N, C-alpha and C positions, 0 to 999 in steps of 0.2 A: 617035159621042153620041145618045144617044135625044131623039128629038122632046121627049118630055113633061123638062122639067127635073127634075120632083118622083119621074121613075119610081123612084129607088132611096127616096125615102123614101115611097110605096105600095109598095114589096117590101117593105121591113121593119116595115110594120103586119101583115104574115102570115107571116115566115119568115126565118129567121137564114142572114145570108150569113157565107161563108169568106174571110176575107183573105188576100193572100202574107204572105211573111216577108221575109229580110233582104234588103237587097240588097248592102249595103258588104258584110256578112259573103261572100255568095257572091262577089261578084265578086276578091276576096280571094284565095278558093280557084281562082278560075279564072285566076289568074297576074297578077293587078293588082296592082301597089306600091301600099303604104299611103300610099307619099309623095303617091302620081298621086291628080288630083282625080278624082272620081268622075263627076261630074255631065259634065263634058268629053268622055266618054267617048259621049256620044250626037252628038257630030261626029266623032270618032277612031275609034270604033270601036261606032260603032251595032249592026252584027252580033252583038256579045258580048251588049251591053245586051239586044237583042232574044231571044237564044237563054233568056236567064236567065228574060224576060219569060215566053215560051212553057212552059220548065218548070216555072211553075208556074202556068199556065194547065191544062196537062197535070195537073199534081199536084191539080187540083179546086178551086182556087181560084176564088172569082165576082167579086171585085173585086182588080186587080192596080194596084200605087201606079209611077207616072213613077218617073223615076231624076232626080230634081231636088232631091231634099231640099236640099240645099245651093247650089240654083241662085238666088242674089239677088246682086244688088251689093254687100252687105258681105262675101263670101265671096270674089265672084269679081274686085274687083277688088282684095283682095291677093296676085290670083298674075297680075296682068295680064289679066283676060278679063271685067272688067267691063262693055266695048263688046259683050259677047256674052249676056249675061244673057233677052234676049228669044228668042235664035235658038238657044242651047242646052234652052232651056225648051219652044221649040215643036218641036225635034226629040224632046225626053224624050216628050210628047206623043204622037206621032206614031207613035212606034215601039211603044207601049204601047197606042196605039188599032189598032194593024193585028197587033200579038200577040194580044190579047184578042179579034176578031171580034166577032161580033153578037149572040153569050149572054154575056160576062165584062163586068163595068163596069172603068172607070178612073176612078182617084182622083188626083190630082195633087199631089204632095206636095210640103209648102213646110213646112223648119225655120225655125227661131230667127234671128235675126241675131247674130252671136258679135261684141262686141268685139274690138279688139286686144289682145292683151297689155299690160299698163303703160301705155294710154291712157286719162287721166284723161278726155278729153272726151266726152262725151254726146250722140247725137243727140236733136236736136229729135223731139217725136210726128211733126209733119209728116212728117220726113226718113224715119223708121220706115215708115210708111205709105205712101210714095211708095218703097221700095222694095219692099214686100209689093205694091204694086198693080201695079206692072210683070208681077211675075212672077204673080201671076195672070190677069191679064188674058193674057199670054203662054199658058201653060195653059189658059185658058178657049179663045182662038183655035186651040190644039192639038187639041181635043174631047174634053178629058174631062167626066167625068160627073159626078164631084162633087171638091171641093176638101177636101183632108185636111192641117189646119193641126196637126201632129204634134211631139212630144219639145220644146215648149218647158216651160222652167222659169222662166219670168218672166210672174204673169198679166197684168200690163200691158200687155207685148208682144201678148200672143196677144190682148188688146181691139182693139188696132190691127191685129191682123192679120184679124181675124173683120171687121171694120169694111172694109178692104180688099178681102176674098174676097167680102163680099154684094154688091160694084157689079158683081160681072159677075153676076149672076142666077141661078148655079150654087147648088146645097145645099154648104153649108159643116159642116167636123167639124173641131172642136175639140178636142184630144187635148193633155193636161198628163203631162208625164211623175211619177210622183209616186214617192216615196223610201219606205223603210220608215218607218212610222209613220203612213201617209199624208197626208204634206205634200210640195210641190213644192221645188223646190231655192232660192225665193226665200220658202219659209214658208209659201203658200198653202195653205189647208186643202180639202180636199173640198168641202166645204160654200159655201166662199168662190167656188171656182172656178166651181159649179154655178151659183149666184145671177148671177155677173160675165156667165158664157157665156148664161145664159137672158136676164138686161138685154140683149147685144150681138147676138143675135140670131144665134146659133149653131143650125143644124139637129139637128146630132148632136154628143152630146156623149161626149168617151172618155179613155182614158188611156192611154201606150203609155210603153216602156223602163222606166228607173227601175229597181227593183227586179224579183225572178223575178213567175214564178206567180202563188205564194201571195201576196205583198204585192199585186198587181194583183187578185186575185180579192178581197179586202179591199175594196178602192176599187171595184169594179164592185156591192157587197153594198151600201156605202153611198150611190153614185150611184142607184141604182135606188130606193132608197129617197126620193131628193129631187125626182128629173123624171120628166117623163112622154115624153120627148125617146127616141130611138132612142138607143143607145149601144154605144161601140166599143171594144172591149179585146186589145190587139197587146202581148202579154208578153212580156219576153226570154225566152232559154233557159237560165233557173237565172243563177246570178254565175258570171262568166269566171273561167278559171283559167290562171294564165303558165305554160305548158311549151313548153321545149324553141322557146322565140324567136319563140312565137305565142300568140295567145288561145285557149283549148277551152273551148265551152260543154257542160257533163254533162247536163242536162235530155235523157232520149231523147223519143224522137216518141211513143213510148206514155205515157211521165207526161206529157207534155204534151198529148196528147189528152184524156188523162183530166182533167186539171187547166180545157181547154176545155169540156169536159160538164159542170163545174160553175162555170163562166162563164156560160153560157146559162141555167141554171137559176137563178143569179143575177142575171138579169137583163140580159145582153149581145146585142145585137143584128149584131154585128158581130163575128169574132174572126179574129184573124189573129194575127201573129208578126214580133217587131220582131228585136231585136241577138242574133244565133247560131243562128235558125232556117233553116230549109232547106227545101226542095222535100219533105225523107223530111216533116220536122215537119209541113209543110201538109197532108201526101197522110195522115195520121193524122188530121189535125183534122178534114179533110174527113170521112173515112167517119165519125167519130166522131161528129159535130153533124149530120149530112146529115138533112134533112127537119123540123130542130127547128121548132118555133112557138115565137115571143116569151111568154114566163109572164108573165100576170097580175101587176101590181105593187101594192102597198101604198106606196102613197107618203107620207111623212112631212113636213108643210109646214115649211120652214125658218125658224126662230125665232131672228132674231140677238141672243146672248146676250153682253152687255158682260163682260169678265171683269173682274174685281178688279187694280187696278192694284198687280203686284207692286213694292215697296218694298224697301231695303236701307237697313240702320242708319247714320244721320247720324255720319260720319266726319268728323276735322278735317282741314281742305288748306288747302292753302298759301296759296288765294284768299281765306281767309277775313278775311282784313285789306284786301280791296279796298276802296277807296274812304274808303280812312281815313288811311292811308300807300302810298307808294310799294310796290309788292311787287317783288319782284328777285327773278330764277333766272340760276341759275349754268350750261353747260354744259362737261361735261368727256367727253372719249374715253376710252373704257374702255382698259385696257394692250394692246397689241399678245400678250403673253403671260401666264405666269400671275400675275407680282409686282405684287398690289396695292397695295404700301404706298405708293407716290408719291399715287397718287388716294385713297387714306381719308386721308393725311395734307391733301391739298389740299382735302378735302371740311371736314375739321375746322375746318379755317382760315378756309374759306369760311362755315362758321357759324360761327365766332365775331366774323366779320367782320357779319354779321346778315340774311345771305341766306334767301328762306325756301323755296326748293328749288333741288335739283340737278338737271340734264338731262343725262341717259348716250345719246347716239347709238349707230344699231344698225348697226355695219359702215360708218362714212362713207366716201363714193367707191368702194364696193362692194370693201373691203379688211376680210380679216379679222380683228375684234378679239376682247376675253370676251365672253361671252354679260352681256347687260346687264340680263337681268331677275334672273340671279342676283347678279349683282353690285349693283345695287340694293338687294336685300333686306340684304344685308350691309353697304354703306354704313348703311341704315335703321335696322339692326340696333346695329352699332358705333359710328356717327357720329350717329344720333338726326336727322335730316334727313331731310324727305320726298325722293324721289327720282321724276321725271318720266321713265318711261322710253321711249323712241322704238320705235315698231314700223313697220315697212314692211312694202310689199306684195311685196317683193324676195325674201324667204328660204324664206317659207313657202306652201303650199297652202291650201286653205280650212281640211283636215281640223288640220293640223298647228297650224294659226292658234290654232283654238278651245281645244286643247289647251293652246296653250303661256300665251293668256290664262289659262285657267280657271288654271293652273298660277301662276301670276302675282297672281291675287287672292288663291290661297292662302299664296302668300310674302308676303303685305301690300302690294304694289305699289297706291297707288292712284291713279295720275295717269299716263296714257299720251298721248303722242303719235303721231297718225296719222299717215304719210307715204307717199308711194307707193315714195320710195326711188329712189337713183342705179342705172340698168341695169350688171348684171356684168359687161360688156362693158367701164364705165370700172374695171375695178379689174386687178388684178396677177394671177391666176389665170383662164389661159387655156379651162380645163376647166370653170368655172363659169360655169350658166344661172340667166336670172330666172326666175322662177314667176309673181308676178304678178296670180295669181286674184283680187286682190283690191288697187284702187287706194285712194288717200287718201280718197274720197269712201263708197266702199262698205266699209271698215274701220272709219269711224266709226260706219256706220251698226251693224257687225255687232257693234259694243264697244256700242252703245245699246241693242241688245238681249240682250245679256247683261248689259247693267245690267238688264234688264228680267226677265231669270230665264230666256230663251228661248235657245237655239242660233240657228247660220245658217238652219233651217229651221224653227223655231216650235218645236221639242222641249224640257221643262222641262230646266233645270238646276239648277234650287235658287232658293236666293233674290236670286240676282245678285250679279254680281261688286264693285258700287259705285265703278268707276271713275270717276275727273275726264277726260273727254276733250276733249285739247287738239289743234289744226288748225295747219296751217303756212300765212303768206301771204306771198308774194311783193309788196312794193311797186313794183320794180324794174322796172316795166313799162313799156310804151308804150298800153297797154290795162289802164289800172286798173280800169273801166268790168266789163270781161270777167271780172279779178282780184275782185271784190267781188259778181258775182253766183255764181260759185265758193263764195265765202267764203257768202254766204246758204243756199246747199246744204248746203254742212258744218255749218253752224249748225241748217239742218231735220232732217240726218241725227241731230245729236246733241251737235256739239260744245260744248263750253261754255267754253273760252277758245283766245286764238290769240297765236302766238309768230311774229314774222315775220324775215324773210330780214336780213342785215345791211343797215342802211341808213346813210349818211352827207353826205346831204343831210336838214338840217331841213323844207326846203318837200317833200320827199318824204312824211315823215310828215303833214304838216298835211293832203296830199292824199288819202293813204289813209285818214287818220281822217274826213275828209268825205265820202268816197266810200263807207264803210262803215258811217256811224254809225247807220242803222239795224239794225244788227245785235245792238247792245247787248248784249257779253259783255267780258270782260276783254281786253285788247289789250297784250301787251308790246311793246313796241319791241326788234329786234335792232339791239346794237352787238358788232360783233369790232373790237378795237383795232387796227392797225396796227404792226407794227415795223419795216419798212424799206421801202425804194424797189420793191426785189425782191417783196415780198411785197402791197403796193399793186397792182404791176404786174399778176402772180401772179393775185390775186382777180378783178381787170379784165377779164382775158384768159382767163383757163382753166374762170372756176367758175360753173356756172351759176345766175342768179339773184341775182347779184351785181355792182353797179355802185359804183366807185368814182369820184365826177365830177374834171375837170379840176383843179380847183381844189386838191383833197385830195392828188390824186399830186403837182402841184405843189410841196406843203410836204413830201410826202418825197423828195421829188428828190435824189438823193446823201447820202441819211442811212440807216444802218445798225447796226447793236449798240445800246448804250446811248444814242446822239441820236436812234436811230428810234423805240425805245419810248417816249421821254420826247415826241415830237412826236406818235407817236398816240396814246399818253393825253389830251392836251392836246387833240388833235380831238375825243375819244372825249368829253370833261369838255364843251368847247364844246357840242357835240352834245345832251347831256345839259341844260345850263344854255339852250337854246334851245328845249327842248322839255319843259321840265318842267312848263310850264302848263299840256299836254293830254296828256300821258302821264300812264296810271294805273301804270305799272310798265315794265318795262325786265329782257330777255332776255340777257345778257352773254354772250361766246362768246369767248371768248381762247384765241388759239391756241396753238400746240405744248404745250399742257397748262400754259400758264403763269399758274397761279391768282393768283400775285400780281398779275396784273396787273388780276383782276377785284376782287380786294379792294381795289386802290387805288380804282376805280371806285364798289363799295361804299360805300365812308368818303367821295368826295364827292358820292354822292346823298344820303347821311344827313345830313352838314354841311350841304347846301342845306333840308333837310325841316327840320332844329333851327335854323336861320336862318329860313326863312318863319314859326315856330312862336312866335321871338322877339321 
């Protein structure tokens, strides 16, 4: 480590430095399996890591990175190595320090924290900062010259990382991954990134990964017009192509070096490579920019301009009668095959009974059924009743999700219930996997963004999708405070109505409504009429999120067929009678597609309403 902690900053004021290239790509080419944890190699194969570092020094890199990109507690604990965070980072720093010698600088690589797929729990800001703090202090102790926070897609998380990194006293380089169009994965623009990082106190601002060299060049030009701080640029070697079981990057060293010269001209002070770049790319880059000096910049002050709020035409909603009468929605499962006759007939009967909307679940219990978007469009067209389509994070990645949601809007779907979804392992298809790029909270945020006329990264999609966004709520919990807080986050993200899991105890509904009374959005209490003792025991013992009280199960004991159905309906009606004074609406979930049970409950609700008015 250089004696002067600002040594790198003083050098960057007069010269352009060459960074190194990809670490993961090169370790893979050296025979390390993609299933391996690359950072753990610092402990189990340090010679291999050192060999790669020396190759980059020989190629002409003036700054080499530590092999610690994912050496944080979030990633390492997932594979049982959470207790080795400090050890792995120290080792990574010392390996790079030794390979760098006295002339090459060492950047401590710190990547973003990655959430576990399907996990809806979100770490608190102080937990996130603590994870970065441990890693950054270990790298500083190991002797790095600068901390490189790279490949972040979340600007708020990067802000927390910068705060933690600054505590070490080392210079901090903050780098966001920008995609095509100049926005990060969370939709942050170059302008908002620059403003946030200058406020946070980053010493060097940069971009890496994301798209290829051409897109990164555009980002560097925009950054150079916004800041006086040094700029780093670490581009991918173009877009990868999947060939013979591996990803191949097509950009040649000569092309990469030519783009590097343009980045220097645009204002970059550090130029290196990210995914797909090799020592050959860095050698060509070093030759191309050797002796370069930072060009003068013409800074353009950043002026925040509020965009005119995008609006969508007001359309009729099943919630329009909220507060004037009980709003009723009914859930029916799409068919397992191609025959829609039964569900169409059931929807017609439910509409005639007076329901406001039909819910269509999406592959409940992770078992495949007819696509609910297409079916929902058909029901709306054929029956003339609004459909609430349930959308899960399980079955689509972020790209497919946006595509299908735009298609749903095109087909006239106007209400979406956003849920995480049952994991694929619950289903009957052994080869199926869960995607979970999105969970309920982030899916609601995406729907809200699309309503505003932008996609997940802030690029315009038109006037907006116009969805009425719904959220699920589980009142059958021992921690109602936690569930209420989760609902507040969903409302903050854009949820406009709530449907609950089935409730059998009126006291639970009263407690839930009291806990969420500050949320101020329509709450539809879930009711699933029981049909037999077996049905009651199954729901209570095997279905997550449902509790059937002992007193209710006692009433269903020994009952099946028609007696079981009648008793189940009696219990449901008693629940309605007990909660009618506080419930603004109900979400009916007839089991096994028995829509006639929903019809009887609708009639009971309406009869109560008539009696109240007379």
